[in-house]
TIFIBA-394797 format. One record per atom (N, C-alpha, C, O): atom name; x, y, z; residue in one letter. Coordinates in steps of 0.02 Angstrom, whole numbers, plus 50000, padded with zeros to 5 digits. Each point is the difference from the previous one (the first is absolute). Example, Ala and Ser with C-alpha at 12.3 -4.5 7.8 and 13.67 -1.06 7.14 Angstrom:
<rs>
<r><a>N</a><x>50660</x><y>49716</y><z>50390</z><r>A</r></r>
<r><a>CA</a><x>49955</x><y>50059</y><z>50000</z><r>A</r></r>
<r><a>C</a><x>50045</x><y>50060</y><z>50000</z><r>A</r></r>
<r><a>O</a><x>50052</x><y>49999</y><z>50033</z><r>A</r></r>
<r><a>N</a><x>49930</x><y>50054</y><z>49931</z><r>S</r></r>
<r><a>CA</a><x>50042</x><y>50059</y><z>50003</z><r>S</r></r>
<r><a>C</a><x>49961</x><y>50055</y><z>50037</z><r>S</r></r>
<r><a>O</a><x>50025</x><y>50055</y><z>50008</z><r>S</r></r>
</rs>
This chain:
<rs>
<r><a>N</a><x>49730</x><y>50518</y><z>49486</z><r>T</r></r>
<r><a>CA</a><x>49931</x><y>49959</y><z>50034</z><r>T</r></r>
<r><a>C</a><x>50016</x><y>49947</y><z>50053</z><r>T</r></r>
<r><a>O</a><x>50043</x><y>49956</y><z>50003</z><r>T</r></r>
<r><a>N</a><x>49913</x><y>50060</y><z>50034</z><r>M</r></r>
<r><a>CA</a><x>50017</x><y>49923</y><z>50061</z><r>M</r></r>
<r><a>C</a><x>50022</x><y>49913</y><z>49978</z><r>M</r></r>
<r><a>O</a><x>50027</x><y>49950</y><z>50022</z><r>M</r></r>
<r><a>N</a><x>49942</x><y>50076</y><z>49924</z><r>R</r></r>
<r><a>CA</a><x>50003</x><y>49928</y><z>49974</z><r>R</r></r>
<r><a>C</a><x>50076</x><y>49966</y><z>49973</z><r>R</r></r>
<r><a>O</a><x>50032</x><y>49948</y><z>50011</z><r>R</r></r>
<r><a>N</a><x>49975</x><y>50123</y><z>49938</z><r>A</r></r>
<r><a>CA</a><x>50058</x><y>49995</y><z>49964</z><r>A</r></r>
<r><a>C</a><x>50067</x><y>49989</y><z>50060</z><r>A</r></r>
<r><a>O</a><x>50051</x><y>49969</y><z>49983</z><r>A</r></r>
<r><a>N</a><x>49942</x><y>50055</y><z>50075</z><r>R</r></r>
<r><a>CA</a><x>50053</x><y>49999</y><z>50078</z><r>R</r></r>
<r><a>C</a><x>50008</x><y>49943</y><z>49976</z><r>R</r></r>
<r><a>O</a><x>50046</x><y>49981</y><z>49963</z><r>R</r></r>
<r><a>N</a><x>49893</x><y>49976</y><z>50065</z><r>I</r></r>
<r><a>CA</a><x>49981</x><y>49932</y><z>50037</z><r>I</r></r>
<r><a>C</a><x>50022</x><y>49943</y><z>49952</z><r>I</r></r>
<r><a>O</a><x>50010</x><y>49942</y><z>50017</z><r>I</r></r>
<r><a>N</a><x>49999</x><y>50092</y><z>49899</z><r>A</r></r>
<r><a>CA</a><x>50033</x><y>49972</y><z>49948</z><r>A</r></r>
<r><a>C</a><x>50064</x><y>49988</y><z>50018</z><r>A</r></r>
<r><a>O</a><x>50033</x><y>49948</y><z>50008</z><r>A</r></r>
<r><a>N</a><x>49981</x><y>50119</y><z>49998</z><r>R</r></r>
<r><a>CA</a><x>50082</x><y>50021</y><z>49996</z><r>R</r></r>
<r><a>C</a><x>50032</x><y>49939</y><z>50054</z><r>R</r></r>
<r><a>O</a><x>50040</x><y>49956</y><z>49984</z><r>R</r></r>
<r><a>N</a><x>49933</x><y>50055</y><z>50083</z><r>R</r></r>
<r><a>CA</a><x>50009</x><y>49994</y><z>50041</z><r>R</r></r>
<r><a>C</a><x>50004</x><y>49917</y><z>50005</z><r>R</r></r>
<r><a>O</a><x>50045</x><y>49973</y><z>50032</z><r>R</r></r>
<r><a>N</a><x>49894</x><y>49984</y><z>49925</z><r>T</r></r>
<r><a>CA</a><x>50004</x><y>49934</y><z>50005</z><r>T</r></r>
<r><a>C</a><x>50040</x><y>49995</y><z>49944</z><r>T</r></r>
<r><a>O</a><x>49981</x><y>49944</y><z>49981</z><r>T</r></r>
<r><a>N</a><x>50056</x><y>50071</y><z>49983</z><r>A</r></r>
<r><a>CA</a><x>50036</x><y>49960</y><z>49937</z><r>A</r></r>
<r><a>C</a><x>50069</x><y>50010</y><z>50051</z><r>A</r></r>
<r><a>O</a><x>50033</x><y>49948</y><z>50005</z><r>A</r></r>
<r><a>N</a><x>49999</x><y>50119</y><z>50041</z><r>L</r></r>
<r><a>CA</a><x>50060</x><y>50000</y><z>50032</z><r>L</r></r>
<r><a>C</a><x>49982</x><y>49935</y><z>50050</z><r>L</r></r>
<r><a>O</a><x>50016</x><y>49941</y><z>49995</z><r>L</r></r>
<r><a>N</a><x>49964</x><y>50076</y><z>50031</z><r>E</r></r>
<r><a>CA</a><x>49988</x><y>49945</y><z>50068</z><r>E</r></r>
<r><a>C</a><x>50032</x><y>49919</y><z>49958</z><r>E</r></r>
<r><a>O</a><x>50045</x><y>49966</y><z>50024</z><r>E</r></r>
<r><a>N</a><x>49912</x><y>50017</y><z>49902</z><r>A</r></r>
<r><a>CA</a><x>50008</x><y>49940</y><z>50010</z><r>A</r></r>
<r><a>C</a><x>50093</x><y>50011</y><z>49961</z><r>A</r></r>
<r><a>O</a><x>50046</x><y>49960</y><z>50009</z><r>A</r></r>
<r><a>N</a><x>49957</x><y>50080</y><z>49963</z><r>A</r></r>
<r><a>CA</a><x>50084</x><y>49988</y><z>49959</z><r>A</r></r>
<r><a>C</a><x>50045</x><y>49998</y><z>50076</z><r>A</r></r>
<r><a>O</a><x>50048</x><y>49962</y><z>50008</z><r>A</r></r>
<r><a>N</a><x>49936</x><y>50067</y><z>50025</z><r>L</r></r>
<r><a>CA</a><x>50041</x><y>50030</y><z>50065</z><r>L</r></r>
<r><a>C</a><x>50012</x><y>49928</y><z>50023</z><r>L</r></r>
<r><a>O</a><x>50055</x><y>49973</y><z>49998</z><r>L</r></r>
<r><a>N</a><x>49874</x><y>49989</y><z>50030</z><r>S</r></r>
<r><a>CA</a><x>49984</x><y>49924</y><z>50006</z><r>S</r></r>
<r><a>C</a><x>50041</x><y>49934</y><z>49957</z><r>S</r></r>
<r><a>O</a><x>50013</x><y>49943</y><z>50021</z><r>S</r></r>
<r><a>N</a><x>49998</x><y>50078</y><z>49932</z><r>D</r></r>
<r><a>CA</a><x>50029</x><y>49960</y><z>49943</z><r>D</r></r>
<r><a>C</a><x>50076</x><y>50015</y><z>50010</z><r>D</r></r>
<r><a>O</a><x>50036</x><y>49951</y><z>50008</z><r>D</r></r>
<r><a>N</a><x>49987</x><y>50101</y><z>49993</z><r>C</r></r>
<r><a>CA</a><x>50080</x><y>50015</y><z>50010</z><r>C</r></r>
<r><a>C</a><x>50004</x><y>49980</y><z>50086</z><r>C</r></r>
<r><a>O</a><x>50051</x><y>50026</y><z>50021</z><r>C</r></r>
<r><a>N</a><x>49923</x><y>49948</y><z>50019</z><r>V</r></r>
<r><a>CA</a><x>50038</x><y>50017</y><z>50077</z><r>V</r></r>
<r><a>C</a><x>49983</x><y>49925</y><z>50006</z><r>V</r></r>
<r><a>O</a><x>50038</x><y>49967</y><z>50036</z><r>V</r></r>
<r><a>N</a><x>49904</x><y>49998</y><z>49931</z><r>A</r></r>
<r><a>CA</a><x>50008</x><y>49940</y><z>50023</z><r>A</r></r>
<r><a>C</a><x>50051</x><y>49969</y><z>49996</z><r>A</r></r>
<r><a>O</a><x>50035</x><y>50016</y><z>49952</z><r>A</r></r>
<r><a>N</a><x>49998</x><y>49920</y><z>50099</z><r>G</r></r>
<r><a>CA</a><x>50053</x><y>49971</y><z>50042</z><r>G</r></r>
<r><a>C</a><x>50000</x><y>50023</y><z>50041</z><r>G</r></r>
<r><a>O</a><x>50005</x><y>49965</y><z>50050</z><r>G</r></r>
<r><a>N</a><x>49991</x><y>50101</y><z>49960</z><r>E</r></r>
<r><a>CA</a><x>50067</x><y>50048</y><z>50020</z><r>E</r></r>
<r><a>C</a><x>49944</x><y>50040</y><z>50077</z><r>E</r></r>
<r><a>O</a><x>50017</x><y>50023</y><z>50054</z><r>E</r></r>
<r><a>N</a><x>49912</x><y>49968</y><z>49912</z><r>G</r></r>
<r><a>CA</a><x>49971</x><y>50047</y><z>50046</z><r>G</r></r>
<r><a>C</a><x>49931</x><y>50022</y><z>49961</z><r>G</r></r>
<r><a>O</a><x>49992</x><y>49990</y><z>49940</z><r>G</r></r>
<r><a>N</a><x>49953</x><y>50048</y><z>50111</z><r>T</r></r>
<r><a>CA</a><x>49962</x><y>50025</y><z>49956</z><r>T</r></r>
<r><a>C</a><x>49956</x><y>50058</y><z>50042</z><r>T</r></r>
<r><a>O</a><x>50003</x><y>50017</y><z>50060</z><r>T</r></r>
<r><a>N</a><x>49954</x><y>50008</y><z>49885</z><r>V</r></r>
<r><a>CA</a><x>49927</x><y>50051</y><z>49993</z><r>V</r></r>
<r><a>C</a><x>49975</x><y>49968</y><z>50070</z><r>V</r></r>
<r><a>O</a><x>49985</x><y>49941</y><z>50011</z><r>V</r></r>
<r><a>N</a><x>50013</x><y>50117</y><z>50035</z><r>T</r></r>
<r><a>CA</a><x>49959</x><y>49981</y><z>50061</z><r>T</r></r>
<r><a>C</a><x>49953</x><y>50063</y><z>50018</z><r>T</r></r>
<r><a>O</a><x>49960</x><y>49992</y><z>50046</z><r>T</r></r>
<r><a>N</a><x>50042</x><y>50062</y><z>49925</z><r>G</r></r>
<r><a>CA</a><x>49930</x><y>50028</y><z>49991</z><r>G</r></r>
<r><a>C</a><x>50008</x><y>50067</y><z>49915</z><r>G</r></r>
<r><a>O</a><x>50049</x><y>50002</y><z>49962</z><r>G</r></r>
<r><a>N</a><x>49899</x><y>50032</y><z>50033</z><r>V</r></r>
<r><a>CA</a><x>49970</x><y>50037</y><z>49954</z><r>V</r></r>
<r><a>C</a><x>49976</x><y>50044</y><z>50041</z><r>V</r></r>
<r><a>O</a><x>49988</x><y>49984</y><z>50058</z><r>V</r></r>
<r><a>N</a><x>49997</x><y>50095</y><z>49912</z><r>G</r></r>
<r><a>CA</a><x>49971</x><y>50046</y><z>50011</z><r>G</r></r>
<r><a>C</a><x>50010</x><y>50058</y><z>49971</z><r>G</r></r>
<r><a>O</a><x>50055</x><y>50010</y><z>49974</z><r>G</r></r>
<r><a>N</a><x>49892</x><y>50047</y><z>50026</z><r>F</r></r>
<r><a>CA</a><x>49991</x><y>50065</y><z>49951</z><r>F</r></r>
<r><a>C</a><x>50020</x><y>50031</y><z>50073</z><r>F</r></r>
<r><a>O</a><x>49987</x><y>49970</y><z>50052</z><r>F</r></r>
<r><a>N</a><x>50046</x><y>50093</y><z>49946</z><r>G</r></r>
<r><a>CA</a><x>50000</x><y>50074</y><z>50014</z><r>G</r></r>
<r><a>C</a><x>49964</x><y>50045</y><z>49962</z><r>G</r></r>
<r><a>O</a><x>49978</x><y>49979</y><z>49947</z><r>G</r></r>
<r><a>N</a><x>50010</x><y>50085</y><z>50069</z><r>L</r></r>
<r><a>CA</a><x>49949</x><y>50051</y><z>49933</z><r>L</r></r>
<r><a>C</a><x>50049</x><y>49976</y><z>49934</z><r>L</r></r>
<r><a>O</a><x>49967</x><y>49988</y><z>49949</z><r>L</r></r>
<r><a>N</a><x>50114</x><y>50003</y><z>50045</z><r>K</r></r>
<r><a>CA</a><x>50016</x><y>50034</y><z>49935</z><r>K</r></r>
<r><a>C</a><x>50031</x><y>49937</y><z>50026</z><r>K</r></r>
<r><a>O</a><x>50033</x><y>49983</y><z>49951</z><r>K</r></r>
<r><a>N</a><x>49980</x><y>49966</y><z>50102</z><r>T</r></r>
<r><a>CA</a><x>50072</x><y>49971</y><z>50000</z><r>T</r></r>
<r><a>C</a><x>49962</x><y>49904</y><z>49986</z><r>T</r></r>
<r><a>O</a><x>49950</x><y>49977</y><z>50028</z><r>T</r></r>
<r><a>N</a><x>50090</x><y>49991</y><z>49929</z><r>T</r></r>
<r><a>CA</a><x>49993</x><y>49930</y><z>50026</z><r>T</r></r>
<r><a>C</a><x>50059</x><y>49962</y><z>50029</z><r>T</r></r>
<r><a>O</a><x>50060</x><y>50000</y><z>49983</z><r>T</r></r>
<r><a>N</a><x>49901</x><y>49961</y><z>50075</z><r>Y</r></r>
<r><a>CA</a><x>50049</x><y>49952</y><z>50037</z><r>Y</r></r>
<r><a>C</a><x>49992</x><y>49949</y><z>49994</z><r>Y</r></r>
<r><a>O</a><x>49946</x><y>49971</y><z>49995</z><r>Y</r></r>
<r><a>N</a><x>50127</x><y>49997</y><z>50006</z><r>L</r></r>
<r><a>CA</a><x>50002</x><y>49917</y><z>49997</z><r>L</r></r>
<r><a>C</a><x>50030</x><y>49967</y><z>50051</z><r>L</r></r>
<r><a>O</a><x>50054</x><y>49987</y><z>49973</z><r>L</r></r>
<r><a>N</a><x>49949</x><y>49992</y><z>50077</z><r>D</r></r>
<r><a>CA</a><x>50024</x><y>49956</y><z>50072</z><r>D</r></r>
<r><a>C</a><x>50051</x><y>49957</y><z>49952</z><r>D</r></r>
<r><a>O</a><x>49986</x><y>49989</y><z>49941</z><r>D</r></r>
<r><a>N</a><x>50084</x><y>49986</y><z>50092</z><r>L</r></r>
<r><a>CA</a><x>50024</x><y>49962</y><z>49959</z><r>L</r></r>
<r><a>C</a><x>50044</x><y>49953</y><z>50064</z><r>L</r></r>
<r><a>O</a><x>50012</x><y>50026</y><z>50054</z><r>L</r></r>
<r><a>N</a><x>50001</x><y>49932</y><z>49937</z><r>A</r></r>
<r><a>CA</a><x>50051</x><y>49954</y><z>50040</z><r>A</r></r>
<r><a>C</a><x>50044</x><y>49974</y><z>49971</z><r>A</r></r>
<r><a>O</a><x>49986</x><y>49957</y><z>49959</z><r>A</r></r>
<r><a>N</a><x>50071</x><y>50057</y><z>50053</z><r>L</r></r>
<r><a>CA</a><x>50061</x><y>49955</y><z>49963</z><r>L</r></r>
<r><a>C</a><x>50030</x><y>49947</y><z>50062</z><r>L</r></r>
<r><a>O</a><x>49989</x><y>50001</y><z>50060</z><r>L</r></r>
<r><a>N</a><x>50051</x><y>49957</y><z>49903</z><r>C</r></r>
<r><a>CA</a><x>50038</x><y>49964</y><z>50036</z><r>C</r></r>
<r><a>C</a><x>50042</x><y>49990</y><z>49986</z><r>C</r></r>
<r><a>O</a><x>50028</x><y>49957</y><z>50033</z><r>C</r></r>
<r><a>N</a><x>50007</x><y>50071</y><z>49913</z><r>N</r></r>
<r><a>CA</a><x>50065</x><y>50044</y><z>49988</z><r>N</r></r>
<r><a>C</a><x>49998</x><y>50060</y><z>49955</z><r>N</r></r>
<r><a>O</a><x>49990</x><y>50008</y><z>49940</z><r>N</r></r>
<r><a>N</a><x>50025</x><y>50035</y><z>50115</z><r>L</r></r>
<r><a>CA</a><x>50010</x><y>50063</y><z>49952</z><r>L</r></r>
<r><a>C</a><x>50069</x><y>50022</y><z>49951</z><r>L</r></r>
<r><a>O</a><x>49996</x><y>50034</y><z>49949</z><r>L</r></r>
<r><a>N</a><x>50048</x><y>49947</y><z>50072</z><r>E</r></r>
<r><a>CA</a><x>50044</x><y>49994</y><z>49944</z><r>E</r></r>
<r><a>C</a><x>49975</x><y>49978</y><z>49935</z><r>E</r></r>
<r><a>O</a><x>49988</x><y>50041</y><z>49956</z><r>E</r></r>
<r><a>N</a><x>50001</x><y>49896</y><z>50035</z><r>T</r></r>
<r><a>CA</a><x>49961</x><y>50006</y><z>49916</z><r>T</r></r>
<r><a>C</a><x>49933</x><y>50021</y><z>50005</z><r>T</r></r>
<r><a>O</a><x>49982</x><y>50041</y><z>49958</z><r>T</r></r>
<r><a>N</a><x>49986</x><y>49943</y><z>50077</z><r>G</r></r>
<r><a>CA</a><x>49923</x><y>49998</y><z>49990</z><r>G</r></r>
<r><a>C</a><x>50002</x><y>50106</y><z>49991</z><r>G</r></r>
<r><a>O</a><x>49976</x><y>50017</y><z>49946</z><r>G</r></r>
<r><a>N</a><x>50046</x><y>50037</y><z>50095</z><r>L</r></r>
<r><a>CA</a><x>49994</x><y>50057</y><z>49985</z><r>L</r></r>
<r><a>C</a><x>50004</x><y>49998</y><z>49933</z><r>L</r></r>
<r><a>O</a><x>49950</x><y>50010</y><z>49966</z><r>L</r></r>
<r><a>N</a><x>50128</x><y>49972</y><z>50000</z><r>A</r></r>
<r><a>CA</a><x>49987</x><y>50013</y><z>49941</z><r>A</r></r>
<r><a>C</a><x>49967</x><y>49996</y><z>49937</z><r>A</r></r>
<r><a>O</a><x>49984</x><y>50041</y><z>49958</z><r>A</r></r>
<r><a>N</a><x>50009</x><y>49885</y><z>50051</z><r>R</r></r>
<r><a>CA</a><x>49930</x><y>49961</y><z>49953</z><r>R</r></r>
<r><a>C</a><x>49923</x><y>50053</y><z>50010</z><r>R</r></r>
<r><a>O</a><x>49955</x><y>50008</y><z>49960</z><r>R</r></r>
<r><a>N</a><x>50051</x><y>50014</y><z>50095</z><r>L</r></r>
<r><a>CA</a><x>49920</x><y>50055</y><z>50024</z><r>L</r></r>
<r><a>C</a><x>50026</x><y>50076</y><z>49955</z><r>L</r></r>
<r><a>O</a><x>49964</x><y>50025</y><z>49957</z><r>L</r></r>
<r><a>N</a><x>50091</x><y>49999</y><z>50058</z><r>V</r></r>
<r><a>CA</a><x>50009</x><y>50070</y><z>49961</z><r>V</r></r>
<r><a>C</a><x>49988</x><y>49978</y><z>49966</z><r>V</r></r>
<r><a>O</a><x>49939</x><y>49998</y><z>49999</z><r>V</r></r>
<r><a>N</a><x>50107</x><y>49949</y><z>49912</z><r>S</r></r>
<r><a>CA</a><x>49975</x><y>49986</y><z>49949</z><r>S</r></r>
<r><a>C</a><x>49928</x><y>49995</y><z>49978</z><r>S</r></r>
<r><a>O</a><x>49972</x><y>50034</y><z>49957</z><r>S</r></r>
<r><a>N</a><x>50001</x><y>49913</y><z>50083</z><r>T</r></r>
<r><a>CA</a><x>49951</x><y>50005</y><z>49973</z><r>T</r></r>
<r><a>C</a><x>49918</x><y>50067</y><z>50004</z><r>T</r></r>
<r><a>O</a><x>49944</x><y>50001</y><z>49974</z><r>T</r></r>
<r><a>N</a><x>50098</x><y>50055</y><z>50084</z><r>L</r></r>
<r><a>CA</a><x>49955</x><y>50036</y><z>50002</z><r>L</r></r>
<r><a>C</a><x>50008</x><y>50066</y><z>49947</z><r>L</r></r>
<r><a>O</a><x>49956</x><y>50040</y><z>49985</z><r>L</r></r>
<r><a>N</a><x>50104</x><y>49960</y><z>49995</z><r>K</r></r>
<r><a>CA</a><x>50015</x><y>50012</y><z>49940</z><r>K</r></r>
<r><a>C</a><x>49978</x><y>50002</y><z>49918</z><r>K</r></r>
<r><a>O</a><x>49998</x><y>50047</y><z>49959</z><r>K</r></r>
<r><a>N</a><x>49985</x><y>49872</y><z>50035</z><r>E</r></r>
<r><a>CA</a><x>50003</x><y>49946</y><z>49954</z><r>E</r></r>
<r><a>C</a><x>49925</x><y>50041</y><z>49988</z><r>E</r></r>
<r><a>O</a><x>49987</x><y>50030</y><z>49948</z><r>E</r></r>
<r><a>N</a><x>49955</x><y>49964</y><z>50128</z><r>Q</r></r>
<r><a>CA</a><x>49923</x><y>50019</y><z>50018</z><r>Q</r></r>
<r><a>C</a><x>49994</x><y>50076</y><z>49980</z><r>Q</r></r>
<r><a>O</a><x>49941</x><y>50019</y><z>50004</z><r>Q</r></r>
<r><a>N</a><x>50100</x><y>50027</y><z>49976</z><r>G</r></r>
<r><a>CA</a><x>50022</x><y>50074</y><z>50000</z><r>G</r></r>
<r><a>C</a><x>49952</x><y>50040</y><z>50046</z><r>G</r></r>
<r><a>O</a><x>49964</x><y>50049</y><z>49993</z><r>G</r></r>
<r><a>N</a><x>50048</x><y>49918</y><z>50044</z><r>A</r></r>
<r><a>CA</a><x>50005</x><y>50026</y><z>50105</z><r>A</r></r>
<r><a>C</a><x>50016</x><y>50076</y><z>49976</z><r>A</r></r>
<r><a>O</a><x>50036</x><y>50021</y><z>49955</z><r>A</r></r>
<r><a>N</a><x>49920</x><y>50014</y><z>50096</z><r>P</r></r>
<r><a>CA</a><x>49991</x><y>50087</y><z>49978</z><r>P</r></r>
<r><a>C</a><x>50077</x><y>50036</y><z>50027</z><r>P</r></r>
<r><a>O</a><x>50038</x><y>49968</y><z>50036</z><r>P</r></r>
<r><a>N</a><x>49972</x><y>50080</y><z>49947</z><r>A</r></r>
<r><a>CA</a><x>50088</x><y>50041</y><z>50018</z><r>A</r></r>
<r><a>C</a><x>50010</x><y>50008</y><z>50050</z><r>A</r></r>
<r><a>O</a><x>50057</x><y>50021</y><z>50009</z><r>A</r></r>
<r><a>N</a><x>49896</x><y>49969</y><z>50062</z><r>R</r></r>
<r><a>CA</a><x>49992</x><y>50016</y><z>50047</z><r>R</r></r>
<r><a>C</a><x>49998</x><y>49908</y><z>50051</z><r>R</r></r>
<r><a>O</a><x>49952</x><y>49981</y><z>50033</z><r>R</r></r>
<r><a>N</a><x>50086</x><y>49995</y><z>49960</z><r>T</r></r>
<r><a>CA</a><x>49957</x><y>49904</y><z>50014</z><r>T</r></r>
<r><a>C</a><x>50061</x><y>49989</y><z>50052</z><r>T</r></r>
<r><a>O</a><x>50058</x><y>49985</y><z>49987</z><r>T</r></r>
<r><a>N</a><x>49921</x><y>50022</y><z>50056</z><r>F</r></r>
<r><a>CA</a><x>50065</x><y>49982</y><z>50047</z><r>F</r></r>
<r><a>C</a><x>49998</x><y>49923</y><z>50061</z><r>F</r></r>
<r><a>O</a><x>49949</x><y>49971</y><z>50020</z><r>F</r></r>
<r><a>N</a><x>50096</x><y>50018</y><z>49989</z><r>I</r></r>
<r><a>CA</a><x>50007</x><y>49934</y><z>50029</z><r>I</r></r>
<r><a>C</a><x>49996</x><y>50021</y><z>50082</z><r>I</r></r>
<r><a>O</a><x>50048</x><y>50025</y><z>50029</z><r>I</r></r>
<r><a>N</a><x>49903</x><y>49965</y><z>49995</z><r>Q</r></r>
<r><a>CA</a><x>50020</x><y>50023</y><z>50100</z><r>Q</r></r>
<r><a>C</a><x>50016</x><y>49913</y><z>50042</z><r>Q</r></r>
<r><a>O</a><x>49979</x><y>49943</y><z>49989</z><r>Q</r></r>
<r><a>N</a><x>50061</x><y>50082</y><z>50053</z><r>F</r></r>
<r><a>CA</a><x>50002</x><y>49933</y><z>50024</z><r>F</r></r>
<r><a>C</a><x>49975</x><y>49998</y><z>50075</z><r>F</r></r>
<r><a>O</a><x>50023</x><y>50039</y><z>50041</z><r>F</r></r>
<r><a>N</a><x>49929</x><y>49912</y><z>49975</z><r>F</r></r>
<r><a>CA</a><x>49982</x><y>49981</y><z>50043</z><r>F</r></r>
<r><a>C</a><x>50037</x><y>49963</y><z>50061</z><r>F</r></r>
<r><a>O</a><x>49970</x><y>50006</y><z>50054</z><r>F</r></r>
<r><a>N</a><x>50097</x><y>49952</y><z>49947</z><r>D</r></r>
<r><a>CA</a><x>50042</x><y>49966</y><z>50028</z><r>D</r></r>
<r><a>C</a><x>50031</x><y>50086</y><z>50040</z><r>D</r></r>
<r><a>O</a><x>50024</x><y>50054</y><z>49983</z><r>D</r></r>
<r><a>N</a><x>49951</x><y>49908</y><z>50081</z><r>S</r></r>
<r><a>CA</a><x>50037</x><y>50058</y><z>50063</z><r>S</r></r>
<r><a>C</a><x>50059</x><y>50029</y><z>50010</z><r>S</r></r>
<r><a>O</a><x>50013</x><y>50047</y><z>50036</z><r>S</r></r>
<r><a>N</a><x>50034</x><y>49911</y><z>49919</z><r>E</r></r>
<r><a>CA</a><x>50079</x><y>50002</y><z>49981</z><r>E</r></r>
<r><a>C</a><x>50003</x><y>50060</y><z>49929</z><r>E</r></r>
<r><a>O</a><x>50048</x><y>50037</y><z>49988</z><r>E</r></r>
<r><a>N</a><x>49895</x><y>49960</y><z>49975</z><r>L</r></r>
<r><a>CA</a><x>49987</x><y>50051</y><z>49937</z><r>L</r></r>
<r><a>C</a><x>49948</x><y>50041</y><z>50018</z><r>L</r></r>
<r><a>O</a><x>49989</x><y>50033</y><z>49949</z><r>L</r></r>
<r><a>N</a><x>49981</x><y>49980</y><z>50084</z><r>S</r></r>
<r><a>CA</a><x>49941</x><y>50040</y><z>49993</z><r>S</r></r>
<r><a>C</a><x>50007</x><y>50077</y><z>49998</z><r>S</r></r>
<r><a>O</a><x>49955</x><y>50041</y><z>49993</z><r>S</r></r>
<r><a>N</a><x>50106</x><y>49971</y><z>50014</z><r>D</r></r>
<r><a>CA</a><x>50020</x><y>50079</y><z>49976</z><r>D</r></r>
<r><a>C</a><x>50008</x><y>49993</y><z>49918</z><r>D</r></r>
<r><a>O</a><x>49986</x><y>50047</y><z>49963</z><r>D</r></r>
<r><a>N</a><x>50034</x><y>49897</y><z>50017</z><r>E</r></r>
<r><a>CA</a><x>50012</x><y>50005</y><z>49921</z><r>E</r></r>
<r><a>C</a><x>49920</x><y>50002</y><z>49959</z><r>E</r></r>
<r><a>O</a><x>49944</x><y>49981</y><z>50017</z><r>E</r></r>
<r><a>N</a><x>50085</x><y>50054</y><z>49916</z><r>W</r></r>
<r><a>CA</a><x>49957</x><y>50018</y><z>49937</z><r>W</r></r>
<r><a>C</a><x>50021</x><y>50000</y><z>49944</z><r>W</r></r>
<r><a>O</a><x>50015</x><y>50055</y><z>49977</z><r>W</r></r>
<r><a>N</a><x>49994</x><y>49882</y><z>49976</z><r>L</r></r>
<r><a>CA</a><x>50042</x><y>49975</y><z>49950</z><r>L</r></r>
<r><a>C</a><x>49957</x><y>50053</y><z>49962</z><r>L</r></r>
<r><a>O</a><x>49946</x><y>50025</y><z>50017</z><r>L</r></r>
<r><a>N</a><x>50098</x><y>49987</y><z>49918</z><r>S</r></r>
<r><a>CA</a><x>49939</x><y>50042</y><z>49942</z><r>S</r></r>
<r><a>C</a><x>50029</x><y>49945</y><z>49953</z><r>S</r></r>
<r><a>O</a><x>50057</x><y>49978</y><z>50005</z><r>S</r></r>
<r><a>N</a><x>49891</x><y>49998</y><z>49944</z><r>I</r></r>
<r><a>CA</a><x>50025</x><y>49959</y><z>49955</z><r>I</r></r>
<r><a>C</a><x>50026</x><y>50035</y><z>49928</z><r>I</r></r>
<r><a>O</a><x>50029</x><y>49976</y><z>49951</z><r>I</r></r>
<r><a>N</a><x>49949</x><y>50087</y><z>50064</z><r>W</r></r>
<r><a>CA</a><x>49999</x><y>50057</y><z>49926</z><r>W</r></r>
<r><a>C</a><x>50068</x><y>50040</y><z>50019</z><r>W</r></r>
<r><a>O</a><x>50002</x><y>49998</y><z>50061</z><r>W</r></r>
<r><a>N</a><x>50046</x><y>50033</y><z>49918</z><r>P</r></r>
<r><a>CA</a><x>50035</x><y>50048</y><z>50008</z><r>P</r></r>
<r><a>C</a><x>49982</x><y>50059</y><z>50009</z><r>P</r></r>
<r><a>O</a><x>49943</x><y>50019</y><z>49986</z><r>P</r></r>
<r><a>N</a><x>50107</x><y>50022</y><z>50041</z><r>D</r></r>
<r><a>CA</a><x>49939</x><y>50068</y><z>50022</z><r>D</r></r>
<r><a>C</a><x>49964</x><y>50021</y><z>50019</z><r>D</r></r>
<r><a>O</a><x>49993</x><y>50061</y><z>49995</z><r>D</r></r>
<r><a>N</a><x>49933</x><y>49869</y><z>50058</z><r>S</r></r>
<r><a>CA</a><x>49973</x><y>50026</y><z>50023</z><r>S</r></r>
<r><a>C</a><x>50000</x><y>49989</y><z>50070</z><r>S</r></r>
<r><a>O</a><x>50019</x><y>49950</y><z>50030</z><r>S</r></r>
<r><a>N</a><x>49945</x><y>50129</y><z>50005</z><r>R</r></r>
<r><a>CA</a><x>50029</x><y>50004</y><z>50057</z><r>R</r></r>
<r><a>C</a><x>49920</x><y>49992</y><z>50055</z><r>R</r></r>
<r><a>O</a><x>49944</x><y>50014</y><z>49980</z><r>R</r></r>
<r><a>N</a><x>50066</x><y>49972</y><z>50057</z><r>L</r></r>
<r><a>CA</a><x>49925</x><y>50019</y><z>50043</z><r>L</r></r>
<r><a>C</a><x>49968</x><y>50055</y><z>50005</z><r>L</r></r>
<r><a>O</a><x>49941</x><y>50014</y><z>50011</z><r>L</r></r>
<r><a>N</a><x>50109</x><y>50020</y><z>49977</z><r>T</r></r>
<r><a>CA</a><x>49957</x><y>50074</y><z>50028</z><r>T</r></r>
<r><a>C</a><x>49996</x><y>50038</y><z>49931</z><r>T</r></r>
<r><a>O</a><x>50044</x><y>50004</y><z>49957</z><r>T</r></r>
<r><a>N</a><x>49897</x><y>50021</y><z>50042</z><r>E</r></r>
<r><a>CA</a><x>49998</x><y>50053</y><z>49918</z><r>E</r></r>
<r><a>C</a><x>50032</x><y>50057</y><z>50030</z><r>E</r></r>
<r><a>O</a><x>49988</x><y>50029</y><z>50053</z><r>E</r></r>
<r><a>N</a><x>50071</x><y>49985</y><z>49883</z><r>G</r></r>
<r><a>CA</a><x>50054</x><y>50080</y><z>50003</z><r>G</r></r>
<r><a>C</a><x>50060</x><y>49968</y><z>49987</z><r>G</r></r>
<r><a>O</a><x>50051</x><y>50033</y><z>49996</z><r>G</r></r>
</rs>
């Protein structure tokens, strides 16, 4: 249900906000048809990214969870938080 999706997104947003505190912030959230989006800004990619991935795993993020970068240098990069996940089916 939408209520459950909102509750799940809110819990994930809080966990990620705590995770990146001092190194970044959650800047936006939203829903797709089957997807939840959280936008973050990180000041230090090296330390912040490792903590972010760890927190996503601890929170039970779905198998098809990816981090997409919006920085111009990394905009074509996608990071899967789980081994063997692919962006496309098949």
